[in-house]
Structures are given as structure tokens and as C-alpha cells.
C-alpha positions as CSV (number, residue, x, y, z in Angstrom):
1,X,-18.4,8.6,5.4
2,X,-20.5,5.9,7.3
3,X,-19.6,2.6,8.0
4,X,-20.1,0.7,4.7
5,X,-16.9,-0.5,3.6
6,X,-17.7,-0.3,-0.2
7,X,-18.1,3.4,0.5
8,X,-14.9,3.8,2.0
9,X,-13.2,1.8,-0.5
10,X,-14.5,3.9,-3.5
11,X,-13.5,6.9,-1.7
12,X,-10.0,5.9,-1.3
13,X,-9.7,4.8,-4.9
14,X,-11.0,8.0,-5.7
15,X,-8.4,9.7,-3.9
16,X,-5.6,7.6,-5.1
17,X,-6.8,8.1,-8.8
18,X,-6.3,11.8,-8.3
19,X,-3.2,11.9,-6.5
20,X,-4.6,12.3,-3.1
21,X,-2.6,9.5,-1.3
22,X,-2.7,11.4,2.0
23,X,-6.5,11.7,2.0
24,X,-6.7,7.8,1.1
25,X,-4.2,7.2,4.2
26,X,-6.2,9.3,6.5
27,X,-9.5,7.4,5.3
28,X,-7.5,4.0,5.9
29,X,-6.6,5.2,9.6
30,X,-10.3,5.9,10.2
31,X,-11.3,2.8,9.0
32,X,-8.9,0.8,11.0
33,X,-10.1,2.8,14.2
34,X,-13.5,1.7,13.6
35,X,-12.6,-2.1,12.4
36,X,-13.8,-1.6,9.2
37,X,-12.3,-3.9,6.7
38,X,-9.9,-2.7,4.3
39,X,-9.1,-4.8,1.1
40,X,-5.1,-5.8,0.8
41,X,-5.1,-4.0,-2.6
42,X,-5.9,-0.8,-1.2
43,X,-2.8,-0.9,0.8
44,X,-0.8,-1.9,-2.1
45,X,-2.3,1.0,-4.2
46,X,-1.4,3.1,-1.4
47,X,2.2,2.2,-0.9
48,X,2.6,2.4,-4.8
49,X,1.3,6.1,-4.7
50,X,3.7,7.3,-2.1
51,X,6.5,5.2,-3.9
52,X,5.4,7.3,-7.2
53,X,5.8,10.5,-5.3
54,X,9.0,9.5,-3.7
55,X,7.6,9.8,0.0
56,X,9.9,7.5,1.6
57,X,8.5,8.4,5.0
58,X,4.9,7.6,4.3
59,X,5.9,4.5,2.1
60,X,7.9,3.1,4.9
61,X,5.0,3.8,7.1
62,X,2.4,2.1,4.9
63,X,4.8,-0.9,4.6
64,X,5.3,-1.3,8.3
65,X,1.4,-1.3,9.0
66,X,1.0,-3.8,6.0
67,X,3.8,-6.1,7.8
68,X,1.8,-5.7,11.1
69,X,-1.4,-6.8,9.3
70,X,0.5,-9.6,7.6
71,X,-0.5,-8.4,4.4
72,X,1.8,-9.2,1.5
73,X,1.2,-7.9,-2.2
74,X,1.1,-10.1,-5.0
75,X,4.8,-10.8,-6.4
76,X,4.1,-8.9,-9.6
77,X,3.2,-5.6,-7.4
78,X,6.2,-6.2,-5.5
79,X,8.3,-6.7,-8.7
80,X,6.8,-3.5,-10.0
81,X,7.5,-1.5,-7.1
82,X,11.0,-2.4,-6.9
83,X,11.5,-1.3,-10.6
84,X,9.8,2.1,-9.9
85,X,12.3,2.4,-6.8
86,X,15.3,1.6,-9.3
87,X,13.9,4.0,-11.5
88,X,13.2,6.8,-9.4
89,X,16.5,6.1,-7.2
90,X,16.3,6.5,-3.2
91,X,13.8,4.9,-1.1
92,X,16.5,2.4,0.0
93,X,15.2,1.3,3.4
94,X,11.8,0.4,1.4
95,X,13.7,-1.3,-1.2
96,X,15.0,-3.6,1.6
97,X,11.4,-4.5,2.9
98,X,10.4,-5.1,-0.7
99,X,13.3,-7.5,-1.2
100,X,12.2,-9.4,1.8
101,X,8.7,-9.5,0.4
102,X,10.1,-10.6,-2.9
103,X,11.5,-13.8,-1.2
104,X,8.5,-14.4,0.9
105,X,5.8,-14.4,-1.9
106,X,4.8,-16.8,-4.6
107,X,3.0,-15.5,-7.9
108,X,-0.2,-17.4,-6.4
109,X,0.5,-16.5,-2.5
110,X,-1.9,-13.5,-2.5
111,X,-5.7,-13.5,-1.9
112,X,-7.6,-10.4,-1.2
């Protein structure tokens, strides 16, 4: 894709918009390998996409990476993801991570 972060981010957004979370995830891995910055919101959108697909394995993988990178989503996103998990059922290990994030965030604590 080239080294332009905007091109990468636009491609990630397009992948997520058409339900191709794994393709977006692959692009984000490539960006990490090449030290190309990734907006915090992209991580949140990827996590939300895996939650919507009930893909606990990938969702937990993304959540762990976000933790390693010290990325916390906005509280409103955390609450939305928790509602989605409750609606879908399952995803219990991710639910515990979101509970911790909810305690660690404030409405104004997130900056992208």
C-alpha cells in the first residue's frame, strides 16, 4: 500500500465497512511491522467488528494488542461493546477486559 498512513487508514476503514475485519487486521499488522502509526479509533473499530462477528479469539487478540500499546477506547465505546456482548452472549473473556477498561476510563480520558 505504500508508507502513507492515510492510505492505510482509508483501506482499513473500507475493509471494516464491508465486513472484512481480517483484511483490516492484516493491514494493521503490516503497519505495526513497518512502524506506521495507527489511529486509536482504528483499533476500536476492529475490536467492534470482531465482537459483531462473535469472533472471540480475534477480539481477545486485538484487546491484548491494545493493552500492549496502552490504547483505551472511549468509555462510550466500551459501554457499547459491553451491550453488544450482552446481546450476543458469550465472549466472556473479552467481557472481563471491557469491565477493566470501563473502570480505567473517564468520558474525557481518550484522545486519538
